[in-house]
KOLSE-934570 format. One record per residue (C-alpha): residue number from 1; residue in one letter; x, y, z. Coordinates in nm, 4 decimals, always signed. Layout:
N
   num   residu          x          y          z
   NUM        a          X          Y          Z
...
//
This chain:
279
   num   residu          x          y          z
     1        m    +0.0056    +0.0130    -0.0035
     2        p    +0.2203    +0.2575    -0.0595
     3        g    +0.1942    +0.5924    +0.1074
     4        h    -0.0127    +0.4147    +0.3600
     5        l    +0.2577    +0.1653    +0.5439
     6        l    +0.3777    +0.2600    +0.8414
     7        g    +0.7434    +0.0968    +0.9349
     8        k    +0.6660    -0.3044    +0.9414
     9        f    +0.2750    -0.2830    +1.0194
    10        a    -0.0098    -0.2683    +0.7722
    11        i    -0.1575    +0.0407    +0.9047
    12        s    -0.4167    +0.2998    +0.7035
    13        t    -0.4227    +0.6456    +0.7222
    14        r    -0.7572    +0.6048    +0.9721
    15        l    -0.6835    +0.3211    +1.1793
    16        a    -0.7163    +0.4681    +1.5368
    17        r    -1.0100    +0.6531    +1.3891
    18        g    -1.0259    +0.8634    +1.6878
    19        g    -1.1798    +1.2526    +1.6360
    20        v    -1.2646    +1.1223    +1.2509
    21        v    -1.5097    +0.8354    +1.3086
    22        a    -1.6328    +1.0136    +1.6194
    23        l    -1.7373    +1.3201    +1.3478
    24        g    -1.8183    +1.0266    +1.0900
    25        c    -2.0828    +0.8429    +1.3328
    26        a    -2.1949    +1.2192    +1.4580
    27        l    -2.3094    +1.2975    +1.0785
    28        l    -2.3849    +0.9600    +0.9509
    29        l    -2.7576    +1.0063    +0.9944
    30        t    -2.7886    +1.2753    +0.8266
    31        a    -2.5272    +1.2028    +0.5533
    32        c    -2.7017    +0.8523    +0.4563
    33        a    -3.0959    +1.1093    +0.4785
    34        a    -2.9642    +1.3631    +0.2661
    35        g    -2.6466    +1.1994    +0.0652
    36        a    -2.3610    +1.4574    -0.0045
    37        a    -2.3580    +1.6453    -0.3476
    38        d    -2.0274    +1.6794    -0.5422
    39        p    -1.9376    +1.9997    -0.6138
    40        g    -1.9957    +2.1125    -0.9697
    41        t    -2.1673    +1.7871    -1.0656
    42        s    -2.4860    +1.7411    -1.2653
    43        s    -2.4188    +1.4338    -1.3921
    44        k    -2.5437    +1.1094    -1.1408
    45        t    -2.3615    +0.8070    -1.2127
    46        t    -2.4593    +0.4700    -1.1582
    47        s    -2.3274    +0.1808    -0.9479
    48        s    -2.4219    -0.1987    -1.0023
    49        t    -2.3813    -0.4904    -0.7341
    50        k    -2.2064    -0.8239    -0.8517
    51        a    -2.2289    -1.1361    -0.6520
    52        t    -2.1397    -1.5060    -0.7086
    53        t    -2.3639    -1.7078    -0.5931
    54        t    -2.3941    -2.1334    -0.5562
    55        t    -2.7043    -2.3169    -0.5349
    56        t    -2.7504    -2.4280    -0.1731
    57        i    -3.0690    -2.5061    +0.0515
    58        p    -3.1171    -2.2021    +0.2632
    59        t    -3.0772    -2.2859    +0.6350
    60        v    -3.1441    -1.8946    +0.7685
    61        p    -3.4414    -1.8886    +0.9335
    62        q    -3.6812    -1.5740    +0.8549
    63        p    -3.6027    -1.3422    +1.1584
    64        t    -3.8773    -1.2253    +1.3657
    65        a    -3.8887    -0.9150    +1.6318
    66        a    -3.8168    -1.2385    +1.9187
    67        k    -3.5249    -1.3597    +1.7357
    68        p    -3.3400    -1.1322    +1.5710
    69        l    -3.0613    -1.1753    +1.2551
    70        t    -2.7201    -1.1946    +1.4169
    71        i    -2.4935    -1.0334    +1.2118
    72        l    -2.1571    -1.0453    +1.2693
    73        d    -1.8924    -0.8418    +1.0931
    74        i    -1.5281    -0.8397    +1.1249
    75        g    -1.2112    -0.7418    +0.9171
    76        d    -0.9756    -0.4430    +0.9036
    77        s    -1.0503    -0.0827    +0.8728
    78        l    -1.2656    -0.1326    +0.5746
    79        g    -1.4655    -0.3853    +0.7583
    80        e    -1.5621    -0.1303    +1.0463
    81        d    -1.6523    +0.1116    +0.7365
    82        l    -1.9075    -0.1441    +0.6332
    83        g    -1.9816    -0.2328    +1.0370
    84        l    -2.0755    +0.1309    +1.0834
    85        g    -2.2781    +0.1631    +0.7376
    86        l    -2.4770    -0.1755    +0.8640
    87        g    -2.5139    -0.0460    +1.2474
    88        y    -2.6761    +0.2960    +1.1233
    89        t    -2.8723    +0.1367    +0.8515
    90        l    -2.9861    -0.1674    +1.0091
    91        d    -3.0188    +0.0526    +1.3725
    92        s    -3.4072    +0.0781    +1.4156
    93        n    -3.4650    -0.2416    +1.2514
    94        p    -3.6834    -0.5321    +1.4955
    95        l    -3.5333    -0.8031    +1.2969
    96        v    -3.1727    -0.7424    +1.2636
    97        h    -2.8726    -0.7300    +1.5373
    98        v    -2.5358    -0.6235    +1.4210
    99        i    -2.2280    -0.7071    +1.5664
   100        q    -1.9723    -0.4743    +1.4655
   101        a    -1.6592    -0.6544    +1.5755
   102        a    -1.3860    -0.5728    +1.2837
   103        r    -1.0642    -0.3787    +1.3911
   104        g    -0.8180    -0.1469    +1.2384
   105        d    -0.4546    -0.2062    +1.1579
   106        t    -0.5206    -0.5567    +1.0985
   107        g    -0.5367    -0.8360    +0.8680
   108        l    -0.4674    -1.2174    +0.7665
   109        a    -0.1018    -1.1066    +0.6565
   110        r    +0.0014    -1.0795    +1.0173
   111        p    -0.1123    -1.2935    +1.2493
   112        d    +0.1364    -1.2398    +1.4896
   113        y    +0.0472    -0.8777    +1.5607
   114        y    -0.3128    -0.9995    +1.5263
   115        n    -0.4728    -1.3529    +1.5149
   116        w    -0.7865    -1.3474    +1.3674
   117        p    -0.8525    -1.6890    +1.3760
   118        a    -0.8715    -1.6878    +1.7388
   119        h    -1.0263    -1.3686    +1.7772
   120        l    -1.3097    -1.5097    +1.5214
   121        q    -1.3347    -1.8082    +1.7315
   122        a    -1.3880    -1.6082    +2.0775
   123        l    -1.6573    -1.4042    +1.8513
   124        l    -1.8542    -1.6905    +1.7474
   125        n    -1.8395    -1.8629    +2.0516
   126        e    -1.9784    -1.5232    +2.2143
   127        y    -2.2176    -1.4232    +1.9808
   128        h    -2.3487    -1.6994    +1.7904
   129        p    -2.4081    -1.5096    +1.5232
   130        e    -2.6498    -1.6865    +1.2116
   131        v    -2.4602    -1.4775    +0.9602
   132        v    -2.0956    -1.2974    +0.9513
   133        m    -1.9756    -1.0836    +0.6965
   134        i    -1.5926    -1.0239    +0.6723
   135        l    -1.4037    -0.7386    +0.4966
   136        v    -1.0470    -0.7610    +0.4964
   137        g    -0.7478    -0.7068    +0.2912
   138        g    -0.6922    -0.3543    +0.2794
   139        n    -0.3592    -0.4269    +0.4987
   140        d    -0.2758    -0.7218    +0.3207
   141        s    -0.0562    -0.6175    +0.0019
   142        q    +0.2948    -0.7224    +0.1957
   143        s    +0.5523    -0.9935    +0.2069
   144        f    +0.5754    -1.1747    +0.5557
   145        d    +0.7501    -1.3850    +0.7744
   146        y    +0.7039    -1.7597    +0.7569
   147        n    +0.9180    -2.0323    +0.9359
   148        n    +1.2132    -1.7956    +1.0169
   149        g    +1.2124    -1.6833    +0.6384
   150        v    +1.0541    -1.3946    +0.4766
   151        v    +0.7979    -1.4928    +0.2115
   152        d    +0.7640    -1.2349    -0.0348
   153        f    +0.4436    -1.0929    -0.1801
   154        g    +0.2521    -1.2071    -0.4577
   155        s    +0.4576    -1.4914    -0.4869
   156        p    +0.3483    -1.8470    -0.5016
   157        q    +0.4306    -1.9190    -0.1887
   158        w    +0.2576    -1.6445    -0.0614
   159        h    -0.0855    -1.7423    -0.2625
   160        t    -0.0531    -2.0948    -0.0726
   161        i    +0.0251    -1.9742    +0.2832
   162        y    -0.2447    -1.6908    +0.2571
   163        s    -0.5168    -1.8931    +0.1062
   164        t    -0.5014    -2.1396    +0.3523
   165        r    -0.5456    -1.8707    +0.6298
   166        v    -0.8486    -1.7314    +0.4271
   167        a    -0.9982    -2.1111    +0.3709
   168        l    -0.9264    -2.1089    +0.8199
   169        l    -1.1917    -1.8374    +0.8612
   170        m    -1.4490    -2.0063    +0.6245
   171        s    -1.3864    -2.3305    +0.8085
   172        e    -1.3800    -2.1666    +1.1316
   173        v    -1.7349    -2.0054    +0.9735
   174        l    -1.9604    -2.3012    +0.8978
   175        k    -1.8480    -2.5510    +1.1769
   176        t    -2.1004    -2.3091    +1.3738
   177        k    -2.3776    -2.3999    +1.1177
   178        a    -2.3844    -2.0173    +1.0477
   179        k    -2.3538    -1.8790    +0.7060
   180        l    -2.0718    -1.6190    +0.5251
   181        l    -2.1026    -1.3523    +0.2761
   182        w    -1.7586    -1.2807    +0.2015
   183        v    -1.7250    -0.8951    +0.0935
   184        g    -1.4637    -0.8184    -0.1361
   185        l    -1.2511    -0.5281    -0.1507
   186        p    -1.3350    -0.2465    -0.3217
   187        i    -1.1632    -0.0411    -0.6253
   188        m    -0.8727    +0.1684    -0.4953
   189        q    -0.7621    +0.5056    -0.6484
   190        d    -0.4391    +0.3713    -0.6728
   191        p    -0.3790    +0.1930    -0.9611
   192        s    -0.1109    -0.0314    -0.8395
   193        f    -0.2905    -0.0994    -0.5396
   194        a    -0.6130    -0.1237    -0.7078
   195        a    -0.4426    -0.4444    -0.8856
   196        n    -0.3141    -0.5629    -0.5429
   197        m    -0.6545    -0.5932    -0.4002
   198        q    -0.8003    -0.7776    -0.7061
   199        m    -0.5322    -1.0430    -0.6558
   200        l    -0.6518    -1.0508    -0.2949
   201        n    -1.0405    -1.1134    -0.4146
   202        a    -0.9504    -1.3303    -0.6583
   203        i    -0.8065    -1.5548    -0.3485
   204        y    -1.0964    -1.4585    -0.1832
   205        q    -1.3305    -1.5883    -0.4636
   206        a    -1.1455    -1.9127    -0.5003
   207        q    -1.1715    -2.0048    -0.1719
   208        t    -1.5424    -1.9227    -0.1870
   209        a    -1.6187    -2.1830    -0.4328
   210        r    -1.4379    -2.4331    -0.2267
   211        h    -1.6446    -2.3976    +0.0961
   212        l    -2.0711    -2.4274    +0.0641
   213        g    -2.2130    -2.1881    +0.2603
   214        v    -2.0182    -1.8962    +0.1803
   215        h    -2.0570    -1.6571    -0.0523
   216        f    -1.8469    -1.3513    -0.2462
   217        f    -1.9808    -1.0566    -0.2676
   218        s    -1.7980    -0.8082    -0.4888
   219        t    -1.7852    -0.4604    -0.4615
   220        w    -1.5699    -0.3912    -0.7356
   221        t    -1.8277    -0.2436    -0.9620
   222        l    -2.0715    -0.0966    -0.6779
   223        f    -1.7941    +0.1785    -0.5999
   224        s    -1.7035    +0.1966    -0.9869
   225        n    -1.8350    +0.4894    -1.2031
   226        a    -2.0320    +0.4177    -1.5198
   227        q    -1.6698    +0.3979    -1.6620
   228        g    -1.5636    +0.1159    -1.4422
   229        q    -1.2723    +0.3832    -1.3317
   230        y    -1.2792    +0.5218    -0.9299
   231        s    -1.4739    +0.7646    -0.8485
   232        a    -1.5233    +0.9726    -0.4930
   233        y    -1.8393    +1.0596    -0.5217
   234        l    -2.0932    +0.7291    -0.6609
   235        a    -2.4887    +0.7570    -0.6918
   236        n    -2.6258    +0.5499    -0.3692
   237        q    -2.9107    +0.2776    -0.3727
   238        s    -3.1552    +0.6290    -0.4503
   239        g    -2.9974    +0.7629    -0.7275
   240        q    -2.8530    +1.0118    -0.5545
   241        v    -2.4876    +1.1331    -0.5809
   242        v    -2.3090    +1.1004    -0.2232
   243        l    -1.9521    +1.1085    -0.0663
   244        a    -1.8662    +0.7322    -0.1268
   245        r    -1.5012    +0.7297    -0.0514
   246        d    -1.3069    +0.8980    +0.2043
   247        g    -0.9928    +1.1654    +0.0958
   248        d    -0.7108    +0.8745    +0.1055
   249        g    -0.8790    +0.6919    -0.1631
   250        i    -0.9136    +0.3488    +0.0212
   251        h    -1.1824    +0.3864    +0.3349
   252        i    -1.5645    +0.4231    +0.2537
   253        a    -1.6592    +0.7379    +0.3369
   254        p    -1.9837    +0.7743    +0.5888
   255        p    -2.2792    +0.8362    +0.3122
   256        g    -2.0721    +0.5222    +0.0514
   257        g    -2.1013    +0.3012    +0.4022
   258        c    -2.4312    +0.3527    +0.4957
   259        d    -2.6195    +0.4073    +0.1532
   260        i    -2.4341    +0.1785    -0.0860
   261        i    -2.2619    -0.0956    +0.0639
   262        a    -2.4312    -0.1740    +0.3749
   263        i    -2.7801    -0.1850    +0.1901
   264        a    -2.5940    -0.3885    -0.1127
   265        a    -2.4876    -0.6213    +0.1351
   266        t    -2.7797    -0.6657    +0.3183
   267        r    -2.9795    -0.7529    +0.0233
   268        q    -2.7457    -1.0442    -0.0507
   269        i    -2.8457    -1.1555    +0.2433
   270        e    -3.2165    -1.1515    +0.1635
   271        k    -3.1303    -1.2976    -0.1797
   272        i    -2.8856    -1.5678    -0.0955
   273        w    -3.0819    -1.6831    +0.2113
   274        h    -3.4285    -1.5914    +0.1340
   275        v    -3.4806    -1.4110    +0.4277
   276        h    -3.6610    -1.0866    +0.4869
   277        l    -3.4972    -0.7938    +0.6396
   278        k    -3.7404    -0.4863    +0.5249
   279        v    -3.4262    -0.3025    +0.3516
//
């Protein structure tokens, strides 16, 4: 992630969040309702949702107010963006209970820093979710230490090890009989970084095909403009142009979190597992 890594850790520009997130949370409901118009832009861009699904018998029961659907959201700071959007979009929905457990400054490349399989297991045991959403990878385009050596990012060995780590998360979720929606990384402003994210998405999608009960939800076109390019301003689910991405060209801005990705991901749950969440 050129220009976005500090030292040995893959640290994004907004991992600690602090005042930025506090302000984003305070303004999120207003931003979701009203949007943020693109200065000097009169035309509206369009976005589409692309999902890879398999034909499986749905086993997620229709939620009720007495027994809502518990959704566990995990991942890195992009996963936090998704979780914030889900929380505010579904906060007043009696059919859904969202657990926001994503943590910035994490990923699968550095289990010595943050061991996601161990943390995921603990979260599954504590909350017993019916559906898990994972959005991770923004910090993972880096080489890592393995067996007293360094594995170069993008090498065949790196692919093998990283794929195994992805598969482990999927298996942990499926062991609990929960369903998993693996949310793909969005398009990035920097072309080189975007190419790395595409490579990671290919790994996620390949492992999804190997795990029945896991579905891959691509967000690449969801966050692309009509020309298939990165744009900070995009049309939300209502067709209104809003600020979808942060100034760093990586993270998802509050309107993009609640008005775009959260609604789209929730509709994927409805479509795949045949439940109605009133979104």
